[in-house]
C-alpha positions as CSV (number, residue, x, y, z in Angstrom):
1,M,-62.8,-26.4,9.8
2,K,-64.3,-24.4,7.0
3,W,-63.0,-24.8,3.5
4,S,-62.2,-21.0,3.5
5,D,-60.1,-21.3,6.6
6,L,-58.3,-24.3,5.1
7,F,-57.7,-22.4,1.9
8,L,-56.5,-19.3,3.7
9,K,-54.1,-21.4,5.9
10,T,-52.8,-23.2,2.8
11,A,-52.3,-19.9,0.9
12,V,-50.5,-18.3,3.8
13,K,-48.2,-21.4,4.1
14,A,-47.5,-21.3,0.4
15,Y,-46.8,-17.5,0.5
16,K,-44.3,-17.9,3.4
17,E,-42.6,-20.8,1.6
18,A,-42.3,-18.7,-1.6
19,Q,-40.9,-15.8,0.5
20,R,-38.3,-18.2,2.0
21,E,-37.4,-19.5,-1.4
22,Q,-37.1,-16.0,-2.8
23,A,-34.9,-14.9,0.1
24,K,-32.7,-18.0,-0.4
25,A,-32.4,-17.2,-4.1
26,Q,-31.5,-13.6,-3.3
27,R,-28.8,-14.6,-0.8
28,E,-27.3,-17.0,-3.4
29,W,-27.4,-14.3,-6.1
30,Q,-25.6,-11.9,-3.7
31,R,-23.0,-14.5,-2.9
32,E,-22.4,-15.2,-6.6
33,A,-22.2,-11.4,-7.3
34,R,-19.6,-11.1,-4.5
35,R,-17.6,-14.0,-5.9
36,A,-17.7,-12.5,-9.4
37,E,-16.6,-9.1,-8.1
38,K,-13.7,-10.7,-6.2
39,A,-12.7,-12.6,-9.3
40,H,-12.9,-9.4,-11.4
41,L,-10.8,-7.4,-8.9
42,K,-8.3,-10.2,-8.7
43,Q,-8.0,-10.3,-12.5
44,A,-7.7,-6.5,-12.7
45,R,-4.9,-6.5,-10.0
46,L,-3.1,-9.3,-12.0
47,E,-3.4,-7.3,-15.2
48,R,-2.1,-4.1,-13.5
49,R,0.7,-6.1,-11.9
50,I,1.7,-7.6,-15.3
51,S,1.6,-4.2,-16.9
52,L,3.7,-2.7,-14.1
53,D,6.2,-5.6,-14.3
54,R,6.6,-5.0,-18.0
55,E,7.1,-1.3,-17.6
56,L,9.4,-1.5,-14.6
57,G,11.2,-4.6,-15.9
58,S,12.3,-2.6,-18.9
59,L,14.0,0.0,-16.7
60,S,17.6,-0.3,-15.8
61,P,18.4,-0.4,-12.0
62,E,19.4,3.3,-12.2
63,E,16.1,4.2,-13.9
64,F,14.1,2.2,-11.4
65,E,15.8,4.1,-8.6
66,A,15.0,7.4,-10.3
67,F,11.4,6.3,-10.7
68,V,11.1,5.5,-6.9
69,A,12.8,8.8,-6.1
70,A,10.1,10.6,-8.1
71,L,7.4,8.9,-6.1
72,F,9.0,10.0,-2.9
73,E,9.3,13.5,-4.3
74,R,5.5,13.5,-5.0
75,D,4.9,12.5,-1.4
76,G,6.7,15.5,0.0
77,W,10.3,14.3,0.3
78,R,13.5,15.8,-1.2
79,A,15.2,12.8,-2.8
80,S,18.8,12.5,-4.0
81,L,20.1,9.5,-5.7
82,T,23.5,8.2,-4.4
83,A,26.5,7.2,-6.3
84,Q,26.5,3.6,-7.6
85,S,29.7,2.7,-5.7
86,G,30.4,3.2,-2.0
87,D,26.7,3.9,-1.2
88,M,26.6,1.3,1.7
89,G,23.4,-0.2,0.1
90,I,21.6,3.2,0.0
91,D,20.1,4.1,-3.3
92,I,18.2,7.2,-2.3
93,N,18.7,9.7,0.5
94,L,15.5,11.4,1.6
95,T,14.7,14.6,3.6
96,R,11.0,15.3,4.3
97,R,10.2,18.9,3.3
98,S,7.8,19.5,6.1
99,D,10.0,18.7,9.1
100,G,13.5,17.7,7.9
101,R,13.1,14.1,8.9
102,R,15.7,11.9,7.2
103,A,15.4,8.5,5.6
104,V,17.2,6.1,3.3
105,V,15.8,3.9,0.6
106,Q,17.1,0.7,-1.0
107,C,15.6,-0.3,-4.3
108,K,15.4,-3.9,-5.4
109,R,14.0,-4.5,-8.9
110,Y,13.5,-8.2,-8.3
111,R,11.1,-10.7,-9.7
112,G,11.6,-12.9,-6.7
113,T,12.0,-12.6,-2.9
114,V,13.9,-10.0,-0.9
115,G,15.3,-11.7,2.1
116,Q,16.2,-10.7,5.7
117,P,19.9,-10.0,5.0
118,V,18.9,-7.0,2.8
119,I,16.7,-5.6,5.6
120,R,19.3,-6.3,8.3
121,D,22.0,-4.5,6.2
122,L,19.7,-1.5,5.7
123,F,19.0,-1.4,9.5
124,G,22.8,-1.3,10.1
125,T,23.2,1.5,7.6
126,M,20.3,3.4,9.1
127,T,22.0,3.2,12.5
128,H,25.4,4.2,11.1
129,E,24.0,7.1,9.2
130,G,21.7,8.2,12.1
131,V,18.6,8.5,10.0
132,D,15.0,8.2,11.2
133,D,13.5,5.9,8.7
134,G,14.4,3.3,6.1
135,Y,12.5,2.0,3.1
136,V,13.0,-1.0,0.9
137,V,11.1,-0.9,-2.3
138,T,10.9,-3.9,-4.6
139,T,9.0,-5.1,-7.6
140,G,9.0,-8.6,-6.0
141,H,8.0,-9.6,-2.5
142,F,9.6,-10.0,0.9
143,S,10.3,-13.2,2.7
144,S,8.6,-13.9,6.0
145,A,12.0,-13.5,7.8
146,A,12.4,-10.1,6.2
147,V,9.0,-9.0,7.3
148,S,9.6,-10.4,10.8
149,F,13.0,-8.6,11.1
150,S,11.5,-5.2,10.1
151,Q,8.7,-5.3,12.7
152,G,9.3,-2.9,15.6
153,K,11.8,-1.0,13.5
154,S,11.3,2.2,11.5
155,I,11.7,0.3,8.3
156,Q,8.9,0.2,5.7
157,L,8.8,-2.6,3.2
158,I,7.1,-1.8,-0.1
159,D,6.6,-4.9,-2.2
160,G,5.4,-5.1,-5.8
161,E,1.7,-4.9,-4.9
162,G,2.4,-1.9,-2.6
163,L,4.4,-0.2,-5.3
164,L,1.5,-0.7,-7.7
165,E,-0.9,0.9,-5.2
166,W,1.5,3.8,-4.7
167,V,1.8,4.4,-8.4
168,N,-2.0,4.2,-8.8
169,R,-2.6,6.7,-6.0
170,H,-0.5,9.2,-7.8
171,K,-2.3,8.4,-11.1
172,E,-5.7,9.0,-9.3
173,F,-4.4,12.2,-7.8
174,A,-3.2,13.4,-11.2
175,R,-6.6,12.5,-12.8
176,S,-8.6,14.2,-10.0
177,S,-6.3,17.3,-10.1
178,A,-6.6,17.5,-13.9
179,G,-10.4,17.2,-13.6
180,T,-10.5,19.9,-10.9
181,D,-8.4,22.3,-13.1
182,N,-10.6,21.8,-16.1
183,A,-13.7,22.4,-14.1
184,T,-12.5,25.8,-13.1
185,D,-11.5,27.0,-16.6
């Protein structure tokens, strides 16, 4: 074997090894970037959640119900708050503007867990009132039994994280609408 062939073979081998090492380093960098992005998103969600907890935690139960009613209004429902006594667990009555569909809402400004009895009671009220849908909105979270009971029924459970996303969707819409309006002026 000639020395030039040996040199070429060694150079090709070294080049391929360097490419493998570079690809390995690139994959590791990408994994680390994904980990950092996940950590950043988790921290941002936590900060938004803490902010929402502070804001909503300062509301009275009646103010929280009015806040939730306003969110439903923005989503195309007519919302009416019920009287505090004799409401059979219903905090808000809804009628969808587009098709007249009726729903009821129970609001729970909780730090902890909403259990199955709340969902079961709402389902009984839905049946009694003859409404199409039910919603339970909480700043906390739902027990696995509550989630399990709601499955297969027209009951939507909106926990603290879901409430945060709902609020942020409306904020984004307001920002984009404001941007669009300014662009046309």
